[in-house]
N, C-alpha and C positions, 0 to 999 in steps of 0.2 A: 502493501500500499504506501508505504512510504519512497519507497522507489519511483511508482508511478506519479506520484504528486512531483520530484522533482523533475520526472521526464518531462510533465506537462510543463511546469516552469521553464526549460529551457527552453524548450516551443515556443512559449509565448515570448520570451527573452528574444528569441532567433528572429520575431517577429517587427519588433522594437528597431527604432534605426540603430544603424551599425552591426545588427544582427547577434548572435550570440553561436558559436559555431558546435554542432552536433558530431561524436565521437564516437568512431565504434568503441573506442579504449575506454570511455564513460568519465574521460578528465573533467568535462565539464559537470558532471554530476556529482563527482567528489567536491571539487569547486564551491556547487552551488549549497551541499551538506556543511560546510564550515560556515557559511554566511547566514543560512536558513535555518530553521527549527521545520520538522516537517509545519508546524501549525500554521507557518508565515508561506510556508511556499505554496502549501492550499490556498492561501488569500491570496498573494500577491499576484496570480494567475486574474482576478477579476480587477486590477487595476487597467486603467488603460490611460492615455495620453487627457484624457479629461479630467480636467481639476473638481473631485468631487466630494461630498461630504460622507462622513462614514455610513449613515443609513444606508443608502444609496448601493454601497457597495455590501452592506450587510445583508440587504436583503436579494442582492444579484448572488452571492456566495450562499446565503442562507444560514448563517452563521448570525446569534443574538447582537444588538446592538451593543450592550455593553461589551461582550469580547472584542467584538471588532471595533471598539474605539480604543480599548485599551490594546491592541493587539498593532493596529495601524500607529500609533502614537511611537511605540517601544520599534516597529520596525524604520519609523522615518529615523528615532535616534540613531539606530544601527547603520543608517546611512541606503537600507537597501527601498525608499520608496524617497520622493520628495514630497513635502508639505509645507502649506501656506496658513498664516494663520490672521485672515481679514479681520480690522478695526471692528466690525460691524456685524461679526457671523460666527459661526464654527469653522473649527478646523478644514482646511480642505486638502485632499491625499490624491497625488498622481506618478504612475508607474515612470522610471527614469528607464533609458537603454543601459547596457552593462557599462561598456566605453562612452565616456560623458555622461556619467551617474554613479553606478552602484560600484566603479573600481573606484573611481577618483574619491568618492563620497569614504572610503575603508583609511584614508590617507592615517588614522590615530588606531588602526585597529590590526596594522601590520605586525606578523611574527613568523616564527618561524614555517610554521604547517602553513600559514597562509602564502608566503613567498614561495611556496615550494609547487602549489596547488597553482598559484597564478602563471609560476615561469614553465610549468608543464601544459596549461594552457594557452600562452601567449606563442608558445613556440606552434601550436597546430592553429591558431588564429589566423586565416587570410583574407584579403579585401571581398568586400561583400558589394555588389554592383547599387551604384548608388547616384541619384542625378547631379547630387552634390554632394560638398564636402560640410563637416559638422563644426569644423572650425576654416577658420580664416587667416591671413598672416595679413597684419598693416604696418606702415613704416615707422621708426620711430619718429618721433614729433620733428627733431632739426633739421631730419632729412627731406622734409616737403620743401620745396624752395617758394616763396608767396604766389611765382607766374601763374603755377603747376595748378589746373582745375583739379580740385579734390573735393570729393562730397562730405559731409558732417561724418559719416559713418567710417569712410575712409580714412579719419584723421585721429589718432587718438587722445589729443588735449579736445577735440570738441564731442568724442564720445564722453570723454569724463563729464565734462561741464556740463553733460545733459544728467548727471546722476548726482542723488544727494543724500545715500546713504552707502556707505563702503566698507570691507570686513579684506584681512590678507590670511592664507592660509598655505598651510606647509605643500610645496610640489609633492606629489606622490612620485611621481618616476624619480626625482631625483633623490627622495628618503628612499624609493624602494632600492635604488642602484647602490646606496651608498648599505644599505642593511646587509646586502648580499656580495662585498666587499669590490664596489667599484664606485663608480660618482664621477663627480668633480667638485670645484670649489666653489661652485655659484653658489647663491644665495637660497637656501632652501627655504625661505617664508617668500615666496614670490607667483603665488596665485591669489590675484585679485576678483574680488566678488562685490556684485552692486544690487542694487534693490532687495527683492525677495529673496535671491540667491544668497545675498550676505547674510540676512536673517536666521535664513535655513543653518547655514554653517555657525553660526556664532550663539544661535541659540542650543545647538546639539553639540556645542565645544569644540569643531573643526577649523574654527576661525576666531581670530577677535577683530573689533572695532576698531576700524582708523577714522583718521579723519581726509581731508581733502590733498590737505600739505605732506601727509607722510607718502598718500599715492604718488605724489610728485616726485618726491624723495625716491620711491623705491623704485621708479620709471627711471630713475640716472643711474640709481647703482646697475639697473638691467643692463642700460647701454655699455656701462663701464665693463659691463659682464660679458659682452657679447651675445646678447641674450635677446632671442627672435620675439617679438607679441604676436601671439596668436588669441584673438578671443573667438569670441563663438561665431559662426557663418550667419549671423544675421544682423538687423539695422539698429535696433534696442541690444544692448550689450550688456551679460548677465555674467559675464568672468571675462578675464585678460588675462590670459595664462605667459609667462614670462620664460620664453625655453632656449634648452640648451639643445647642442646636436647631438651629445654624447647619451642624456637619457631620454629625453623626449621619445615618446612613442610615434610621434607624428611626423618629426623630423628626421628618425631614423629610418623611417618606412622612405620618404621622400629621398635621401642621401641614395637609397639605393634602387632608386630609379633614374633611369639615362635621361629623361627630359622632366627635372621636377617643374619645372615651369609651365608644359601644361597640364599638370596635374594641380597643383597649389592653387587655392583660391585668394586671389591676392590680384587690384586694380593698378599695380606700380611694376615697373620693370627697370634694370639700370642700364644709363649709358654710359659709353668711356669715348674720351678723348687721349690715346696713347700719347699725343705728343707732349700735352701737358703735362703727365706722369713725372714726377720726382725721383720714382723708384724707392721709397720708403718703407713700402710691403706691408707695412700696416693692414691693409684690407685682408692679405692674407690670410691672417689669424683672426679676423672677424668673420669671415663668409664661412657660415654654417654647411652651404651647400658644395665647395669646392668649385665655385664657376671662374675662379679668380687663380691666374695661374702667371707666373713670370716669362715673359720674352723679350730676351734682350735685356735694355734696361729700364723695360717699364712692363708694365704687366696687361696682359691678356683676358679678354670678358669673353667667357659661353653662356650666350643669352639660354640655351634651353636648360643651363643649371640655375637659372637666377629666379629667388623667389620674392624679389623686392622690398625686401625686408629693408635697407636703409642702411643696415651695419656698415656698410663702408664707405655710404657717403660721409658721415657724420665724422668722420677721421681722418678723411683724405685733404690733404694741408692743400694743395694745387688746385682744388674742383676740377681732379679730371674725373670723377666718378659724381653723378648726379641719377637723380630717379625721372623718370617721365611716366607717364599714366598711359595705360594701354590702353587698345580702345574697344569701345564696347562689345565688340564680336570678339575681342582675344579675351574676356574672364565673364563667369557665368556673373547672372543679375542676384543680388542678395534678399533674403526673404526680410519681412517685417519684424518678426520677433522669432524666439526660438523653437516655439511651438509648431510656427510655420514652417521653420526649416525642417523639424525632426517629421512632419505630415509631409514635407517635399520628398525630403529620403526614401519614406515608409514605399510612399506611392512606386518610387525608383526601386525598390527593390522585393516588392510585393508579387511581379510576375510568377504566377502560377500558383500562388499561395493566400488563404483568408489573411490578410492585414489586420489587427488592431484596431479598433475604431478613434 
């Protein structure tokens, strides 16, 4: 009976954005058993991307309301689902994908057993077919020159100015890498949350609240540490990750791609005037995609590998490297919010399946 509930949960998660790989070896079931109790697994399959009150979920699951309320609160605290506490009503609960959801929410729960099962699962995970990415790359603020046309949701300063509640959480990728004997010296506290996502993480102890000035300081440290800015792929930002190429799963996958420029969700790309280059080579250390190389006494730029992060631009003393905005036909449109992004991804991967509505 327990095995059936975990199998149903795995299939449920596989229909959510990004999918959840089903294996012959049962790797995914071992992972779920570490995260969910049997009762939680049975209830989780009744949550969707719609935010709902406990009574709606209880009615659908056939579980008493008092039991459902307690179980949902515990699941949200464990980072297995998402919860919102409106000012004028009861809590709302929502399913979240495994990646960009449950996995990241386990940042404070990592232990030897979970690390092992995560490693086994990640080794089996293959990219899911999807219309758009869950995350995108935006340039560091100083790399966009005033004359460049940039929409508000393409500029980090504009994105932050649109927010009024902030929190900072540890990067699970960097923490996990260190616990497994690797990692880097980049700041671990580098995942910035906004609005309802910030409240969720603070409420359950995964993040601490910060003010706007500390957000600015964190971004300055991220630039100094060669970190790529990656928010969720929507106009309304709910998180902003400051990512390194050695720990971040998204960047590591891009590094293995022959042409990251065609895969990444980014509105910008670098341009180079080689005759202006002074040969300081600073950009070679900054670039996370190996898009730059030495060519005589100046650098060469491989546009197929550029993701438009702007890290090479902010420390170029001669101005040889700049950013330009891609043509609209060269990058995908950006959905209005995270829910819209998730639903578009689900439509793209639901061919031949019944999608979770």
